[in-house]
VODRENKOL-240507 format. One record per residue (C-alpha): residue number from 1; residue in one letter; y negated, x negated, z. Coordinates in nm, 2 decimals. Example, Ala and Ser with C-alpha at 12.3 -4.5 7.8 and 13.67 -1.06 7.14 Angstrom:
2
atom k: 1&r: a&y: 0.45&x: -1.23&z: 0.78 $
atom k: 2&r: s&y: 0.11&x: -1.37&z: 0.71 $
# end
This chain:
152
atom k: 1&r: x&y: -11.77&x: -8.42&z: 11.27 $
atom k: 2&r: x&y: -12.15&x: -8.36&z: 11.29 $
atom k: 3&r: x&y: -12.25&x: -8.16&z: 11.59 $
atom k: 4&r: x&y: -12.31&x: -7.80&z: 11.56 $
atom k: 5&r: x&y: -12.65&x: -7.67&z: 11.44 $
atom k: 6&r: x&y: -12.76&x: -7.32&z: 11.33 $
atom k: 7&r: x&y: -12.98&x: -7.35&z: 11.02 $
atom k: 8&r: x&y: -13.16&x: -7.04&z: 11.12 $
atom k: 9&r: x&y: -13.24&x: -7.14&z: 11.45 $
atom k: 10&r: x&y: -13.59&x: -7.13&z: 11.39 $
atom k: 11&r: x&y: -13.57&x: -6.76&z: 11.26 $
atom k: 12&r: x&y: -13.40&x: -6.67&z: 11.58 $
atom k: 13&r: x&y: -13.66&x: -6.78&z: 11.78 $
atom k: 14&r: x&y: -13.90&x: -6.57&z: 11.60 $
atom k: 15&r: x&y: -13.66&x: -6.28&z: 11.62 $
atom k: 16&r: x&y: -13.64&x: -6.31&z: 11.95 $
atom k: 17&r: x&y: -14.03&x: -6.35&z: 12.03 $
atom k: 18&r: x&y: -14.08&x: -6.05&z: 11.84 $
atom k: 19&r: x&y: -13.79&x: -5.83&z: 12.05 $
atom k: 20&r: x&y: -14.02&x: -5.98&z: 12.39 $
atom k: 21&r: x&y: -14.34&x: -5.85&z: 12.20 $
atom k: 22&r: x&y: -14.18&x: -5.53&z: 12.11 $
atom k: 23&r: x&y: -14.04&x: -5.46&z: 12.48 $
atom k: 24&r: x&y: -14.42&x: -5.51&z: 12.62 $
atom k: 25&r: x&y: -14.53&x: -5.33&z: 12.36 $
atom k: 26&r: x&y: -14.28&x: -5.05&z: 12.46 $
atom k: 27&r: x&y: -14.34&x: -5.11&z: 12.78 $
atom k: 28&r: x&y: -14.72&x: -5.02&z: 12.74 $
atom k: 29&r: x&y: -14.68&x: -4.73&z: 12.57 $
atom k: 30&r: x&y: -14.46&x: -4.63&z: 12.85 $
atom k: 31&r: x&y: -14.71&x: -4.66&z: 13.13 $
atom k: 32&r: x&y: -14.93&x: -4.46&z: 12.91 $
atom k: 33&r: x&y: -14.73&x: -4.15&z: 12.88 $
atom k: 34&r: x&y: -14.68&x: -4.19&z: 13.30 $
atom k: 35&r: x&y: -15.01&x: -4.20&z: 13.30 $
atom k: 36&r: x&y: -15.06&x: -3.91&z: 13.07 $
atom k: 37&r: x&y: -14.77&x: -3.70&z: 13.27 $
atom k: 38&r: x&y: -15.01&x: -3.75&z: 13.57 $
atom k: 39&r: x&y: -15.32&x: -3.66&z: 13.47 $
atom k: 40&r: x&y: -15.14&x: -3.34&z: 13.28 $
atom k: 41&r: x&y: -14.99&x: -3.29&z: 13.62 $
atom k: 42&r: x&y: -15.33&x: -3.33&z: 13.79 $
atom k: 43&r: x&y: -15.50&x: -3.10&z: 13.58 $
atom k: 44&r: x&y: -15.27&x: -2.82&z: 13.61 $
atom k: 45&r: x&y: -15.28&x: -2.85&z: 13.99 $
atom k: 46&r: x&y: -15.68&x: -2.80&z: 13.92 $
atom k: 47&r: x&y: -15.63&x: -2.53&z: 13.71 $
atom k: 48&r: x&y: -15.43&x: -2.35&z: 13.95 $
atom k: 49&r: x&y: -15.68&x: -2.41&z: 14.20 $
atom k: 50&r: x&y: -15.93&x: -2.23&z: 14.04 $
atom k: 51&r: x&y: -15.70&x: -1.97&z: 13.95 $
atom k: 52&r: x&y: -15.62&x: -1.91&z: 14.31 $
atom k: 53&r: x&y: -16.03&x: -1.95&z: 14.37 $
atom k: 54&r: x&y: -16.10&x: -1.71&z: 14.14 $
atom k: 55&r: x&y: -15.86&x: -1.43&z: 14.26 $
atom k: 56&r: x&y: -16.00&x: -1.51&z: 14.62 $
atom k: 57&r: x&y: -16.34&x: -1.43&z: 14.48 $
atom k: 58&r: x&y: -16.27&x: -1.16&z: 14.27 $
atom k: 59&r: x&y: -16.12&x: -1.00&z: 14.58 $
atom k: 60&r: x&y: -16.38&x: -1.03&z: 14.81 $
atom k: 61&r: x&y: -16.74&x: -0.95&z: 14.76 $
atom k: 62&r: x&y: -16.91&x: -1.19&z: 14.57 $
atom k: 63&r: x&y: -17.19&x: -1.18&z: 14.33 $
atom k: 64&r: x&y: -17.14&x: -1.14&z: 13.99 $
atom k: 65&r: x&y: -17.31&x: -1.51&z: 13.94 $
atom k: 66&r: x&y: -17.05&x: -1.70&z: 14.14 $
atom k: 67&r: x&y: -16.78&x: -1.54&z: 13.97 $
atom k: 68&r: x&y: -16.93&x: -1.62&z: 13.60 $
atom k: 69&r: x&y: -16.93&x: -1.97&z: 13.77 $
atom k: 70&r: x&y: -16.60&x: -1.96&z: 13.87 $
atom k: 71&r: x&y: -16.51&x: -1.86&z: 13.53 $
atom k: 72&r: x&y: -16.69&x: -2.15&z: 13.39 $
atom k: 73&r: x&y: -16.52&x: -2.38&z: 13.56 $
atom k: 74&r: x&y: -16.20&x: -2.20&z: 13.51 $
atom k: 75&r: x&y: -16.25&x: -2.25&z: 13.10 $
atom k: 76&r: x&y: -16.36&x: -2.59&z: 13.15 $
atom k: 77&r: x&y: -16.05&x: -2.68&z: 13.32 $
atom k: 78&r: x&y: -15.84&x: -2.51&z: 13.06 $
atom k: 79&r: x&y: -16.03&x: -2.71&z: 12.83 $
atom k: 80&r: x&y: -15.96&x: -3.00&z: 13.01 $
atom k: 81&r: x&y: -15.59&x: -2.93&z: 13.03 $
atom k: 82&r: x&y: -15.52&x: -2.83&z: 12.65 $
atom k: 83&r: x&y: -15.68&x: -3.20&z: 12.56 $
atom k: 84&r: x&y: -15.45&x: -3.36&z: 12.83 $
atom k: 85&r: x&y: -15.18&x: -3.19&z: 12.64 $
atom k: 86&r: x&y: -15.25&x: -3.31&z: 12.36 $
atom k: 87&r: x&y: -15.29&x: -3.65&z: 12.51 $
atom k: 88&r: x&y: -14.91&x: -3.63&z: 12.66 $
atom k: 89&r: x&y: -14.80&x: -3.51&z: 12.35 $
atom k: 90&r: x&y: -14.94&x: -3.85&z: 12.14 $
atom k: 91&r: x&y: -14.79&x: -4.10&z: 12.43 $
atom k: 92&r: x&y: -14.46&x: -3.94&z: 12.38 $
atom k: 93&r: x&y: -14.49&x: -3.98&z: 11.99 $
atom k: 94&r: x&y: -14.59&x: -4.34&z: 12.03 $
atom k: 95&r: x&y: -14.33&x: -4.43&z: 12.31 $
atom k: 96&r: x&y: -14.08&x: -4.27&z: 12.09 $
atom k: 97&r: x&y: -14.26&x: -4.49&z: 11.76 $
atom k: 98&r: x&y: -14.25&x: -4.81&z: 12.00 $
atom k: 99&r: x&y: -13.88&x: -4.75&z: 12.12 $
atom k: 100&r: x&y: -13.76&x: -4.75&z: 11.75 $
atom k: 101&r: x&y: -13.96&x: -5.08&z: 11.70 $
atom k: 102&r: x&y: -13.78&x: -5.26&z: 12.01 $
atom k: 103&r: x&y: -13.45&x: -5.15&z: 11.89 $
atom k: 104&r: x&y: -13.48&x: -5.26&z: 11.52 $
atom k: 105&r: x&y: -13.61&x: -5.58&z: 11.64 $
atom k: 106&r: x&y: -13.33&x: -5.61&z: 11.89 $
atom k: 107&r: x&y: -13.06&x: -5.55&z: 11.62 $
atom k: 108&r: x&y: -13.27&x: -5.77&z: 11.39 $
atom k: 109&r: x&y: -13.23&x: -6.05&z: 11.65 $
atom k: 110&r: x&y: -12.82&x: -5.93&z: 11.76 $
atom k: 111&r: x&y: -12.76&x: -6.01&z: 11.40 $
atom k: 112&r: x&y: -12.92&x: -6.32&z: 11.41 $
atom k: 113&r: x&y: -12.72&x: -6.41&z: 11.77 $
atom k: 114&r: x&y: -12.41&x: -6.27&z: 11.67 $
atom k: 115&r: x&y: -12.39&x: -6.45&z: 11.29 $
atom k: 116&r: x&y: -12.50&x: -6.83&z: 11.53 $
atom k: 117&r: x&y: -12.17&x: -6.71&z: 11.73 $
atom k: 118&r: x&y: -11.93&x: -6.70&z: 11.45 $
atom k: 119&r: x&y: -12.08&x: -7.02&z: 11.27 $
atom k: 120&r: x&y: -12.01&x: -7.17&z: 11.63 $
atom k: 121&r: x&y: -11.71&x: -7.04&z: 11.67 $
atom k: 122&r: x&y: -11.56&x: -7.16&z: 11.33 $
atom k: 123&r: x&y: -11.77&x: -7.50&z: 11.36 $
atom k: 124&r: x&y: -11.55&x: -7.51&z: 11.71 $
atom k: 125&r: x&y: -11.24&x: -7.41&z: 11.52 $
atom k: 126&r: x&y: -11.25&x: -7.69&z: 11.25 $
atom k: 127&r: x&y: -11.35&x: -7.89&z: 11.48 $
atom k: 128&r: x&y: -11.04&x: -7.87&z: 11.69 $
atom k: 129&r: x&y: -10.81&x: -7.91&z: 11.38 $
atom k: 130&r: x&y: -11.01&x: -8.18&z: 11.23 $
atom k: 131&r: x&y: -10.93&x: -8.38&z: 11.62 $
atom k: 132&r: x&y: -10.55&x: -8.25&z: 11.62 $
atom k: 133&r: x&y: -10.49&x: -8.40&z: 11.21 $
atom k: 134&r: x&y: -10.66&x: -8.71&z: 11.38 $
atom k: 135&r: x&y: -10.40&x: -8.70&z: 11.67 $
atom k: 136&r: x&y: -10.12&x: -8.64&z: 11.44 $
atom k: 137&r: x&y: -10.18&x: -8.86&z: 11.22 $
atom k: 138&r: x&y: -10.20&x: -9.12&z: 11.52 $
atom k: 139&r: x&y: -9.89&x: -9.01&z: 11.62 $
atom k: 140&r: x&y: -9.73&x: -9.05&z: 11.26 $
atom k: 141&r: x&y: -9.86&x: -9.40&z: 11.20 $
atom k: 142&r: x&y: -9.73&x: -9.50&z: 11.53 $
atom k: 143&r: x&y: -9.39&x: -9.37&z: 11.50 $
atom k: 144&r: x&y: -9.34&x: -9.56&z: 11.17 $
atom k: 145&r: x&y: -9.45&x: -9.87&z: 11.31 $
atom k: 146&r: x&y: -9.18&x: -9.83&z: 11.61 $
atom k: 147&r: x&y: -8.93&x: -9.74&z: 11.32 $
atom k: 148&r: x&y: -9.01&x: -10.08&z: 11.08 $
atom k: 149&r: x&y: -9.02&x: -10.24&z: 11.45 $
atom k: 150&r: x&y: -8.65&x: -10.12&z: 11.51 $
atom k: 151&r: x&y: -8.55&x: -10.26&z: 11.17 $
atom k: 152&r: x&y: -8.67&x: -10.62&z: 11.17 $
# end
């Protein structure tokens, strides 16, 4: 019997490459998500610092120009935080999209891997049955020869 050869081996190799590519793509999205979360946390800390500075200046004796500058900085920081929130939401969506693509690639690869395993097992069982039949034939032939020799 011929050695086992999976006819879809090239497709399986392609699926493995696709899965690795999808995994790297997902890792990149996770990195972007982490960076967006860090930037948002930093932006929120800066916004809190602006609020604290404005509160401090309002309670003290500061001129109107300083308060206007602080309000302007506060508005700019709020705008920055809104932009960072949007970036974080986009990063979260991208991670979900890429994770789905990675899972789909994994399912496709696993499907072919399982098919290969099933076919390999079926081939091995068929080969073992063929070997058993050959051994049985050899034993039967020896038995027949020994019976002929016993009668002659």
